C-alpha positions in Angstrom: -31.0 24.8 22.5 -29.5 25.8 19.1 -26.3 24.0 18.4 -25.9 25.2 14.8 -22.4 26.4 14.0 -22.2 30.2 12.8 -21.0 30.6 9.3 -17.6 32.1 10.4 -17.3 29.2 12.8 -18.1 26.7 10.1 -15.4 28.2 7.8 -12.9 27.9 10.6 -13.8 24.4 11.4 -13.6 23.3 7.7 -10.2 25.0 7.4 -9.0 23.2 10.5 -10.4 19.9 9.1 -8.5 20.5 5.8 -5.4 21.3 7.6 -5.6 18.2 9.6 -6.0 16.1 6.3 -2.9 17.8 5.0 -1.1 17.1 8.3 -1.6 13.4 7.7 0.3 13.7 4.5 3.0 15.7 6.1 3.3 13.0 8.8 3.9 10.4 6.2 6.4 12.5 4.3 8.2 14.4 7.0 8.9 12.0 9.7 12.3 13.4 11.1 14.8 10.8 10.6 17.3 10.6 13.4 20.4 10.6 11.0 23.8 11.8 11.3 24.4 15.0 9.3 26.8 13.1 7.1 24.3 10.6 6.1 21.6 13.2 5.6 23.9 15.3 3.4 24.8 12.2 1.2 21.2 11.3 0.8 20.1 14.9 -0.2 23.0 15.1 -2.7 21.8 11.9 -4.2 18.2 13.0 -4.3 17.7 16.6 -5.6 14.2 17.8 -5.4 12.3 16.3 -8.3 8.8 17.5 -7.8 7.4 20.5 -5.9 6.1 19.3 -2.6 2.8 21.1 -2.8 2.3 20.0 -6.4 3.0 16.5 -5.1 0.2 16.8 -2.4 -2.2 18.4 -4.8 -1.7 15.5 -7.3 -1.8 12.9 -4.5 -5.1 14.2 -3.1 -6.6 14.3 -6.6 -5.7 10.7 -7.2 -6.9 9.7 -3.8 -10.3 11.3 -4.5 -10.5 9.1 -7.7 -9.6 6.1 -5.5 -12.6 6.8 -3.4 -14.8 6.8 -6.6 -13.2 3.4 -7.5 -13.9 2.1 -4.1 -17.6 3.1 -4.3 -17.9 1.5 -7.8 -16.3 -1.7 -6.6 -18.7 -1.9 -3.5 -21.8 -0.9 -5.4 -21.2 -3.4 -8.3 -19.8 -6.1 -6.1 -16.7 -6.2 -8.0 -13.5 -7.9 -6.9 -10.1 -6.3 -7.4 -6.6 -7.8 -6.5 -3.4 -5.8 -6.7 0.0 -7.4 -6.3 3.1 -5.3 -5.2 6.4 -6.9 -5.8 9.9 -5.7 -6.2 13.2 -5.5 -4.5 13.6 -4.7 -0.8 13.1 -0.9 -0.2 11.8 -0.3 -3.6 8.8 1.6 -2.3 6.0 -0.9 -2.2 4.9 0.0 1.3 4.9 3.6 0.5 2.5 3.5 -2.4 0.2 1.0 -0.4 0.0 3.6 2.4 -1.1 6.3 0.0 -3.6 4.1 -1.6 -5.3 3.0 1.5 -4.9 6.3 3.4 -8.4 7.6 2.7 -10.1 4.2 1.8 -12.6 2.2 3.9 -10.6 -0.7 5.6 -13.8 -2.8 5.3 -13.6 -2.6 1.6 -9.9 -2.2 0.8 -7.5 -4.3 2.8 -3.7 -5.1 2.8 -2.4 -8.6 3.0 1.2 -9.1 4.1 1.7 -12.7 5.0 4.5 -13.9 7.3 6.7 -16.8 6.5 4.9 -20.0 6.0 4.3 -22.4 9.0 5.3 -25.9 8.9 1.6 -26.9 8.3 1.5 -24.3 5.4 4.6 -25.6 3.9 2.8 -29.1 3.6 -0.2 -27.6 1.8 -0.7 -26.8 -1.9 1.5 -23.8 -2.5 -1.3 -21.3 -3.3 -3.6 -22.5 -0.5 -2.5 -20.0 2.1 -3.2 -17.1 -0.3 -6.7 -18.3 -1.3 -8.5 -17.3 1.9 -7.3 -13.7 1.5 -8.8 -13.2 -1.9 -11.7 -10.7 -2.2 -15.4 -11.4 -2.1 -17.7 -9.2 -4.2 -17.3 -5.5 -3.3 -13.7 -5.9 -1.9 -10.2 -4.8 -2.9 -7.2 -6.6 -1.7 -3.7 -5.3 -1.9 -1.0 -8.0 -1.6 2.3 -6.6 -0.1 4.3 -9.3 -1.7 2.4 -12.4 -2.8 2.7 -16.0 -4.2 5.6 -14.6 -6.3 7.8 -15.2 -3.2 8.3 -18.6 -4.6 10.1 -17.4 -7.8 11.8 -14.6 -5.8 13.1 -14.8 -2.3 12.3 -18.5 -1.8 14.2 -19.5 -4.9 17.2 -17.1 -4.3 17.5 -18.0 -0.6 17.2 -21.6 -1.1 13.8 -22.1 0.6 12.4 -23.7 -2.6 14.2 -26.3 -4.6 14.4 -26.3 -8.6 11.5 -28.7 -8.9 9.2 -26.6 -6.6 10.1 -23.4 -8.5 9.5 -25.2 -11.9 6.2 -26.5 -10.6 5.2 -22.9 -9.6 6.1 -21.5 -13.0 3.8 -24.2 -14.6 1.0 -23.7 -12.2 0.9 -19.9 -11.7 -0.3 -18.7 -15.2 -3.4 -21.1 -14.9 -4.0 -20.1 -11.3 -4.2 -16.5 -12.3 -6.4 -17.2 -15.3 -8.7 -19.1 -12.9 -8.8 -16.0 -10.7 -9.6 -13.8 -13.7 -12.3 -16.1 -14.9 -14.0 -16.0 -11.4 -14.4 -12.3 -12.0 -11.3 -11.0 -10.2 -9.5 -8.2 -11.8 -5.8 -8.8 -11.2 -3.1 -6.2 -11.5 0.6 -6.9 -10.9 3.2 -4.3 -10.2 7.0 -4.7 -9.9 8.8 -1.8 -8.2 12.2 -1.3 -9.8 15.2 0.6 -8.3 18.8 0.8 -9.1 21.7 -1.0 -7.1 22.9 2.4 -5.9 19.4 3.5 -4.7 18.9 0.3 -2.8 22.2 0.8 -1.1 21.3 4.3 -0.1 17.9 3.4 1.3 19.5 0.5 3.3 22.0 2.9 4.8 19.2 5.2 5.6 17.3 2.4 7.5 20.5 1.4 9.3 21.1 4.8 10.7 17.5 5.9 11.2 16.1 4.3 14.5 12.5 4.9 13.2 13.1 2.7 10.2 15.6 0.0 11.5 12.8 -2.5 12.1 12.3 -2.5 8.3 15.7 -4.2 7.9 15.8 -8.0 8.3 18.8 -10.4 7.8 16.9 -11.4 4.5 17.1 -7.8 3.3 20.8 -7.7 3.9 21.3 -10.9 1.9 19.5 -9.3 -1.0 22.5 -7.0 -1.3 24.9 -9.8 -1.6 22.7 -11.7 -4.1 21.6 -8.8 -6.2 22.4 -10.6 -9.5 20.6 -13.7 -8.4 17.6 -11.7 -7.8 17.8 -10.0 -11.1 17.9 -13.4 -12.8 14.9 -14.6 -10.9 13.0 -11.5 -11.8 13.8 -11.8 -15.5 12.6 -15.4 -15.5 9.4 -14.4 -13.6 8.6 -11.8 -16.2 9.3 -14.1 -19.0 7.1 -17.0 -17.8 4.3 -15.2 -16.0 3.5 -12.2 -18.0 0.2 -13.4 -19.4 -2.5 -11.4 -21.3 -5.0 -11.9 -18.6 -2.7 -10.5 -15.9 0.4 -8.7 -17.3 3.1 -7.3 -15.3 3.7 -3.5 -15.0 7.1 -2.1 -13.9 7.1 1.1 -11.8 10.4 3.0 -11.9 11.0 3.6 -8.1 14.1 5.7 -7.7 12.0 8.8 -7.3 9.5 7.7 -4.5 7.1 10.6 -5.0 6.8 10.1 -8.8 6.6 6.4 -8.3 3.6 6.7 -6.0 1.8 9.1 -8.4 2.5 7.1 -11.4 1.4 3.8 -9.9 -1.8 5.1 -8.5 -2.7 6.9 -11.7 -1.9 3.7 -13.7 -4.0 1.6 -11.3 -7.1 3.9 -11.9 -6.7 3.3 -15.6 -6.8 -0.4 -15.3 -10.4 -0.5 -13.9 -13.4 0.9 -15.9 -14.9 2.6 -12.7 -17.4 5.3 -13.0 -19.6 7.5 -10.6 -22.3 5.4 -8.9 -25.5 6.7 -7.3 -25.4 7.9 -3.7 -28.3 8.6 -1.5 -28.4 12.1 -0.2 -27.4 12.2 3.4 -29.3 14.5 5.7 -28.1 14.9 9.3 -30.8 14.3 11.7 -31.7 16.8 14.5 -30.3 16.1 17.9 -32.9 14.8 20.2 -32.9 16.4 23.7 -34.6 14.8 26.8 -35.3 17.3 29.4 -35.2 14.6 32.0 -31.7 13.4 31.0 -28.8 14.6 33.3 -25.2 13.9 32.1 -23.2 12.0 34.7 -19.9 13.4 35.8 -17.3 10.6 35.2 -14.3 9.9 37.4 -11.3 12.0 36.3 -9.0 8.9 36.4 -10.9 7.5 33.4 -9.6 10.3 31.1 -6.3 10.1 29.3 -4.0 12.9 30.6 -3.7 15.8 28.4 0.1 16.1 28.1 0.1 17.8 24.7 
């Protein structure tokens, strides 16, 4: 039995695969928000189109293809990469993390987003709960918020006292130098948005049932304490911007440009290059003339509603 795909069929199949790949991007970009017409109008007026949609997708896919090369280089050479994403609530950290991981191998590149510490963790050395998540050789770890919670939300919301914050500022530069000396490449990003932009994004979340889960009481408090967060951010930069692990600020008001700029910059921080790949040959399907495929009960199948 010849199961080879005719050339015309192969072309149609490849086109369908490409379309499906693009559909994934459209799903991320075009989830229909259940917004009132008024909120939608206000948002669109505040966000005129800044980059052609198809150009954005072309640039994004090009950068993602480079991320795959970076991933291969990390795995091949057993490198260790940690990327920290910090910033104000709704600044776009999650959006860029999704685009970075979208086409990567989750066994190589994983995201760490820790919940609030347990009572046991509160009694530990502050950095202890982050250490188990650091990469081994051949791994990439993306921290969606990190140990900088101490100088940010914990400080502003009163979960950490002045002595604890001061101890953090004394310890974190040496902690990060230790990571770098151990062979970890550490890249730190801060996503920055304006007061007005955060207000608009919070309104979108309040009125969009698909995004309401993103809002927490802590997020709402960040509006009230905007200036306190600003002061905390400024001191964090002043005291933790070390040569071994400097901070990089991503202007986040334009989500699409922020994603492209961040990914492009990340690729420049690592001296990756093409690595050897074994040629892959698809083996022939083995047919056993005595094999008969069993008919499975219909109730085992998921109903085809769509």
